[in-house]
C-alpha positions as CSV (number, residue, x, y, z in Angstrom):
1,X,125.6,51.5,44.6
2,X,122.2,50.9,46.1
3,X,120.2,48.1,44.4
4,X,117.1,49.0,42.5
5,X,114.4,46.3,42.7
6,X,110.8,47.7,43.2
7,X,110.0,51.3,44.2
8,X,106.8,53.1,44.9
9,X,107.4,56.9,45.0
10,X,106.0,60.3,44.3
11,X,106.3,61.5,40.7
12,X,107.6,65.0,39.7
13,X,106.6,66.0,36.2
14,X,108.7,68.3,33.9
15,X,106.5,68.8,30.9
16,X,109.3,69.8,28.4
17,X,111.0,68.0,25.5
18,X,114.7,68.0,24.8
19,X,115.9,68.8,28.3
20,X,119.6,68.9,27.9
21,X,122.4,68.1,30.4
22,X,123.3,71.8,30.7
23,X,119.8,72.4,32.1
24,X,120.1,69.4,34.4
25,X,123.4,70.6,35.8
26,X,125.0,73.7,34.3
27,X,128.7,73.8,33.2
28,X,129.9,75.8,36.3
29,X,129.3,72.7,38.4
30,X,131.5,70.4,36.3
31,X,134.7,71.1,38.2
32,X,134.0,68.5,40.9
33,X,134.7,64.8,40.5
34,X,132.7,63.9,43.5
35,X,129.3,62.2,42.9
36,X,127.7,63.9,46.0
37,X,126.7,67.5,46.7
38,X,125.2,68.3,43.3
39,X,121.6,67.8,44.2
40,X,121.2,71.4,45.4
41,X,122.3,72.5,41.9
42,X,120.0,70.3,39.9
43,X,118.1,72.4,37.3
44,X,119.9,75.4,38.8
45,X,118.9,78.0,36.2
46,X,115.2,76.9,36.4
47,X,114.9,76.2,40.1
48,X,116.2,79.5,41.5
49,X,115.3,83.1,40.8
50,X,118.2,85.1,39.4
51,X,120.6,82.2,39.8
52,X,124.2,83.6,39.8
53,X,126.4,82.5,37.0
54,X,129.3,81.7,39.4
55,X,127.3,78.7,40.7
56,X,126.9,80.0,44.2
57,X,124.5,77.9,46.2
58,X,124.1,80.0,49.4
59,X,121.3,82.5,49.7
60,X,119.4,81.3,46.6
61,X,115.7,82.1,46.3
62,X,113.6,79.3,44.9
63,X,111.3,80.1,42.0
64,X,107.8,79.0,43.0
65,X,106.8,78.4,39.4
66,X,109.3,75.5,39.0
67,X,107.9,72.1,39.6
68,X,110.5,70.9,42.1
69,X,109.7,73.9,44.3
70,X,106.0,72.9,44.5
71,X,105.3,71.2,47.9
72,X,103.1,68.6,46.3
73,X,106.2,67.1,44.6
74,X,108.6,67.2,47.6
75,X,110.2,63.9,48.2
76,X,109.7,62.8,44.6
77,X,112.0,59.9,43.5
78,X,110.6,59.5,40.0
79,X,111.0,62.1,37.3
80,X,108.5,62.2,34.4
81,X,109.7,64.0,31.3
82,X,109.1,64.3,27.5
83,X,111.2,63.0,24.6
84,X,114.9,63.2,24.2
85,X,115.7,63.7,27.8
86,X,119.3,64.2,28.6
87,X,120.4,65.5,25.2
88,X,123.5,67.7,24.8
89,X,126.9,67.1,26.3
90,X,128.0,63.7,27.8
91,X,128.6,65.0,31.3
92,X,128.2,62.3,33.9
93,X,127.4,65.0,36.4
94,X,123.8,65.0,35.1
95,X,122.9,61.6,36.6
96,X,125.0,62.4,39.6
97,X,122.9,65.5,40.3
98,X,119.6,63.6,39.8
99,X,120.7,60.8,42.1
100,X,122.0,63.2,44.8
101,X,118.6,65.1,44.7
102,X,116.9,61.8,45.3
103,X,115.7,60.6,41.9
104,X,116.1,56.8,41.2
105,X,114.1,56.7,38.0
106,X,113.3,58.8,35.0
107,X,110.3,58.0,32.7
108,X,110.2,59.5,29.2
109,X,109.4,58.5,25.6
110,X,113.1,58.6,24.7
111,X,116.5,59.5,26.0
112,X,119.8,60.7,24.6
113,X,122.0,57.7,24.2
114,X,125.0,58.8,26.4
115,X,122.8,60.0,29.2
116,X,120.8,56.8,29.0
117,X,124.0,54.8,29.4
118,X,125.3,57.0,32.2
119,X,122.1,56.4,34.2
120,X,122.7,52.7,34.5
121,X,126.3,53.3,35.6
122,X,125.1,55.4,38.5
123,X,122.1,53.5,39.8
124,X,119.3,55.4,38.0
125,X,116.7,53.5,36.0
126,X,115.7,55.2,32.7
127,X,112.3,53.9,31.7
128,X,111.1,54.3,28.1
129,X,107.4,54.2,27.7
130,X,105.2,54.9,24.6
131,X,104.3,58.6,24.1
132,X,100.6,57.9,24.8
133,X,101.5,56.2,28.0
134,X,103.6,59.2,29.1
135,X,100.7,61.5,28.1
136,X,98.4,59.4,30.4
137,X,100.9,59.7,33.3
138,X,101.2,63.5,32.9
139,X,97.4,63.7,33.0
140,X,97.2,61.6,36.2
141,X,100.0,63.5,37.9
142,X,98.2,66.8,37.2
143,X,94.9,65.5,38.7
144,X,96.3,63.8,41.8
145,X,98.4,65.6,44.4
146,X,101.0,63.2,45.8
147,X,100.6,60.9,42.8
148,X,102.8,57.8,43.1
149,X,103.9,55.1,40.7
150,X,105.3,51.7,41.4
151,X,108.2,50.6,39.2
152,X,108.9,46.9,39.3
153,X,112.3,46.2,37.7
154,X,112.1,42.4,37.9
155,X,108.8,42.4,36.1
156,X,109.7,45.4,33.9
157,X,106.4,47.1,34.8
158,X,105.2,50.5,35.8
159,X,101.9,50.4,37.8
160,X,99.5,53.2,38.5
161,X,97.2,53.5,41.5
162,X,94.2,53.1,39.2
163,X,95.5,49.7,38.0
164,X,97.1,50.6,34.7
165,X,100.2,48.6,33.9
166,X,102.8,49.7,31.4
167,X,105.7,47.4,30.3
168,X,109.2,48.6,29.5
169,X,112.3,47.0,28.1
170,X,115.8,46.9,29.6
171,X,119.0,45.2,28.6
172,X,119.3,41.9,30.7
173,X,122.9,42.7,31.8
174,X,122.1,46.2,32.9
175,X,119.0,44.9,34.7
176,X,121.1,42.5,36.7
177,X,123.6,45.2,37.6
178,X,120.8,47.4,38.9
179,X,119.1,44.6,40.8
180,X,122.5,43.7,42.5
181,X,123.6,47.3,42.9
182,X,126.8,46.9,40.9
183,X,128.6,49.7,39.2
184,X,131.8,49.2,37.2
185,X,133.9,49.1,40.4
186,X,131.5,46.7,42.0
187,X,131.7,44.4,39.0
188,X,135.5,44.3,39.3
189,X,135.4,43.6,43.0
190,X,132.9,40.8,42.3
191,X,135.7,39.1,40.3
192,X,138.4,39.6,43.0
193,X,139.0,35.8,43.5
194,X,139.6,35.3,39.8
195,X,141.8,38.4,39.6
196,X,143.9,37.3,42.5
197,X,144.2,33.8,41.1
198,X,145.3,35.2,37.7
199,X,147.9,37.4,39.4
200,X,149.3,34.5,41.4
201,X,149.7,32.4,38.2
202,X,151.4,35.3,36.5
203,X,153.8,35.7,39.4
204,X,154.8,32.0,39.0
205,X,155.0,31.8,35.2
206,X,156.5,35.2,34.5
207,X,158.2,36.5,37.7
208,X,160.2,39.1,35.6
209,X,156.9,41.0,35.1
210,X,156.5,41.6,38.8
211,X,157.0,45.3,39.8
212,X,160.4,45.9,41.3
213,X,160.4,46.3,45.1
214,X,161.7,49.8,45.9
215,X,164.9,49.9,48.1
216,X,164.4,50.5,51.8
217,X,164.8,54.0,53.0
């Protein structure tokens, strides 16, 4: 998992509350267990005109009215949204799709709990700001093409080009995991020496627990 430390990036605004995970990545894309390849299907029903229900991704026509199809937001890595972002089902494909598209952070006044937790597990930083601070950011994005924010995870600050600074909270353990780029597999691998030492002790103290060696063919 790529570490998240400090990032300055273009902001894409979706001015809607209660965006659920089915809008983020519809149900027809949940068959895969791969974390890659879902970016093209992010916000599928909103992003494309007459999006087919079978989930086909070839020959799609972008809807120019949808924010991600606006050239001024191309290359955005920060998503700005309203309250209760990520509500609905618990599908982990939602952060997978956001990450595969290129987003590393989502800023909103509030998030659904399961989505919020899934973001940290997949290298996305969900930033909770006060509603009035989010309002101010929406206003700035609308006025400034190519508007960028700097998100400083070590300092837990969001900085605007005009000099405004907004603070956010994050669990210290989750913060460390993002800073070091550690998902659950990475956390286990970090403990490899301790795991190996434990298995060695177990082999000596309880050899009967060792898996049987299969007979030679």
